[in-house]
N, C-alpha and C positions, 0 to 999 in steps of 0.2 A: 812238495818240491815242484810245483807247477811253473813258478816264475823262472828259476834257473833253466829248466827244460826248454822253456819258450825262447829264452835268450840264446841258448846254445844252438837251437835249430834255426833261428831266424837268419843267422849270418851265413853259415856254409851251405845250408840246405833250405833255400826259400820255398821249393816246391813242397817239401814235407811240412813246412810251417803253414803254407797255404791250405793244405789238406787238413791239418790239425785244427786250424781256425774255423774251417767249415763245419767239422764235426762237433766242435766245442761250442759253436754259436747256438744259443738257446732260442732266440726269437728270429726265425728266418723270415725274410721278406719275400712273400709269394707274389711276384710281379714279373712282367716282361723284362724290366730293367735288371732285376736280380738274376733271372735266368740267362740274360745276355752276359753278365759278368761272371756267372758261375763257370762257364766254359771258356773263359778268357784266361790265357796264361798270365801269371803275375809278373813274369820276367821274360825278356828275350835276350838271347846270348848269341853272339856271332864272333867269328875269328877276325882279327886284324891281319894285316900282311905279316907282321912279325909273329903273331900268335900261330898262324898256319905253319910258318917255318919252324917255330919252336916245337909244335906238336909232331911234325914229321921227323924232326931230329930225335924227339923223345921215343917215337916208335922204332926208329932205326937202332938207337942204343938199347932199347928194351929187347928187340929181337936178337941183337948181338949178345946181350947178357944171358938170355935163355940158351942160346946155342953154345956159348963158351963156358957158362957157369962161373964167370969171373965175378967175384964179390965186389970188386971196385966198380964194375959197370952197374951192378945192382944198387950200389950206394949212389951213383950218379943219377940213375933212374928215380930212385926214391926222393932225392933232393929236387929233381925237376918236377916230379908230381906234387911235392909239397908246395912248390912255388905256385902251381895251379890252384891248389886248395887255398893258400894264403890270398891269392888274387881274388878268388870267389868271395872269401870272407870280407876282405877290405872293400871291394867294389859294392857288395851288398850293403855294408854299413854306410857307404857313402851316399847311395841313392834312397835308402830307407828313411821314412818319416820326413821327406822333403816335399813340400806342397807349393803349388804355383797358383797365383791369381792374376787376372788381367783387368785393365781399365782402359776402355776404348773411348775415343772422342764421341761427343754427342751427335755430331753430324759428319757423315762420311760420304765422299763423292767417288764415283767410278773413275779409275785411271789415276787418281791422285794418291800419293803416299799418305797413309794415316799413321800418326805416331801413337803407339800403344805402350802403356807402362805395365811392365811385369813386376810382380812382387814375389820373390822366392823366400820361403820361410823354412828354416831348419828347426824342426820341433824335437830333435833329439836332445836329451838333457846334458850329455857330456861329450858325445862324439861329433866332431866336425865332418863336413862333406868336402871332398876335394875333386877338382877337375870335372865340373858338371857342365854338360851342354844341354840346352833346352830348346825345343822347337814346337811350333803349333801344329796340331793335327786338324786339318780343315778339308773342305770339299770345294768343288767348282774351280779348281786351279788358282787359289789365292796364293799370291807371292808373299812370303814372310821371311824375315831375317831371323836367324837363330841367335841364341844368347849363350855366352860362355863366361864362367867365372871360375877362378882357381880354388877359392876356399870360401866356405860358409860356416862360420863358427857355430857351435851349439847355441840354440835359443836366440838366434839372430835373424834379422830380415835384410835382404838385399834387394834393391830396386834397380831394374834395368829397363831400357827403352828398346823397342823393336819397331820396324816399319812394315806395315801391311799395305799391299796394293790389291784392290778388288778390281778385276778386269772389266766387269760389266755391272750395270744396275741390277737391283733385285734383292732377294732375301738369301742370305748366306747363313750356314750353320757351322759354328766353330765347335769342334767335338771335344777337344781337350789338349793336353800337353804330353810330350814324350821327353822323359828325362833319361839321359844316357851318360856313361862314363867309361873311360879306359883306365882308370886308376886301379892298381898302382903301377903295373909294369907295362901297360899298353899291349898286352897279349890278346885280350878279349874286349869286346864292346858289349856291355850289359846295359839294358834299358828297361824302363817301366813306363806305363802310360797312366795318366791321371785324367779321369773324366771331369770335364768342366764345360758342359754344353752352354752355348750362348748364341742367340739369334741376332743377326746384324742386318739392318735395312740400309742398302747403299743407294744413294741418290744418283740420278743421271748425271752425266758429264755436262758441265757448263761451258758452252762455246763462247768465243768472242762474238759480240753482236754484229761485227762487220761481216763475219762469215755467213750470217743468215739475214743480211740486209734486204735481200729480195723478199723475205717474208713480211717485213714491216714497212717496206717502201710505200705501199698504198695508204698506210695509216698517217704518215707524216707527223708522228707524235714525238716531238723532241722536247716538250716541256708543257707547262700549263698554258691554257688559252685564256687571254683576258676577256672579260665581259665589260660592256659599257655601263657598269653599275658601280656605285660607290662601295668601296670595301677596303680590304687591308692587303692589297697586292703590292706589286713593285712598279707598275706603270702609273704615271700621274694622270689622274682623272680631272682635276680642277685645281685652280689656285684662287683662294678667297682670302678675305680679311682675317687676320688672326683674332681669335676670340679667347676670352678668359677661360682658363682650364685646358686649353690645347697643349699638347706636348711641344716643348721647345725644339725638339728634334725635327718637327714638321715645318719649321720656319723655312721659307724659300728666300734666301738672302739676296739673290740677284733681283728678284721681283720686288722685294722690300726696299732695295736701294733705289730702284726706278720710281716706285710709288711714294717713297718717303714715309712709308708706314709698314708695319709688320704684316707680311702675307704668309698664309699657311697653305700647305699642300694637302690635297686629297688624292687617294689612290683608287685605282680600279679594283674590283673584286675579281680574283682569279678563279676560274672554274676548273676543278680537278677532273681529269679524264679518267674514264674507266675502260678497262680492256677485258674482253672475254675471249679465251682461247678455246676454240671448238676443235677437239681432237676426235676425229671419226676413226675409231680403232676397230672397224669391222674387217674381218678377214675375208678376202674375196673367195668366191667358190673355187676358182683356179688360181691360187697365188703364184706369182712369178718366182723364179729361182732365187732372186735377191730380195724377196719380200721381207725376211727377217732383218736384213741390213737396212732397208729403207724404213722399216718400222722403228728401229732403234734410232736412226738419224732424226726422224720426226719427233720422237720423244725428247731427244736432246735439244732440238730446236724449241720445243714448247718450254722446256725447263730454262733455257737461256733467255727466252723472251720474258718469262715470268720474273726471273732474277733481275733482268735489266730494268724493267719498268717499275717493279716494286722498290728497287733502290732509288729510283727517281721520284718516288712518292706517289705513284699511280695506284689506283685500286684495281686489282687484277683478280679475275675469277677463271675457272676452267670448267668445261663441260665435256664429259666423256660418255662412253656407252658401256654399260655393264651387262651381265647376263639377263637382268630383268628390265632393261631399258636405260634411259638417260640418267646419269648421275652428275650432280653439280657440286662444285666447290664455289660458294658465293664470293662476290667481289669484296676484298678486304685489303688493307695495307699492313705494312710492318713485316719484320723478319720472321715472327712466329707464323704468320700466314704463308709466307714464302716456303717455309719448311713443310707446312701442311700440303701445299701444292706439290712440292718435290717428293714427298712421301707417296702421294697418289700416283705420280708418274713413275716412281720406283717399282711399284708392284703391279702396274697396269699391264694387261696382256691382250692380244687380239681376241675378239669374240665373234662368234657366229650367231646371229640373231635375225629373225625375219621382221621384227618390229621397227628396227632402225632404218633410216633412209640416208641416201647420199653415198658418196664414194670414199674410199680410204684416203685419209690425208689430214692436213692441218689448215685451219682457217682462223684468222685473228680479226676480231671486230672491235673497233673503237666506239665508245659511246659518250 
């Protein structure tokens, strides 16, 4: 008779079910993760506003029944207590065997809302879940929206979207989810937590290039610079007679009309510029009060510069200082390389080292 015993205990007495499952488990996992969960309460229960009033009224009627010995009052007390038991059974069946997963965007920026897809799956065979509220358990002040749905039928999956806002760049740890319900009478708020650890790397905020124009003004890099060499650019290098095999699109019709013969255009070769962002992230011996704010501002400037020029087709690299000396990200182009730079800037921190030279700040060199 083990199965009926388990079903009867799991609904009204979750704590007894939790203890029974611990003793009945044959292969115990001896790890810090298991020890952490071993002392974790499987459910949390709190009063709602109406539940507190209901409980106070129950106590008053109970005291009156004891003092007066009135059977009708005993009957009312029994009925009110049965509603509490029924509430515990139904709320437990609602949040049990309900599991949540998340799918985050591949690239997340600080200060920008990130749309995250939640998938709630009810793995119970026959019993649906009602009035479920889901929220993310996280650290470092992440702002997240909760998710509410009225019903999740048995063996069904529900997809919802939530907005996450990460206030600063860096590495964030998402711990898991909290599932709560007030079903069926709204007297108590019962909740359970689901462990779902996930590490998120948040890129620095990308500013408008106009806000950091002072940093790029000496470069005067607004496009590719033409060289006086024949190539495939956009500036006309020479106009010559049309030869067999030339592309007809290269015909210069105005010159052809003047010369009364076909003339072909030749273009200058354009030289691609390279940028190297030197980020001297040395922490001064006596940092100023606003050092951390200035450091974060410089990181955002570096990220904005890299994003701006890579999108214009430039080859961009970055040079920083790590605990063991200089660390370079070589000059490359393309979106994949941009995200490599942004990942480097997302996790970089001020360092104290005697080998590095120079002062704290940002310097951009065009090559």
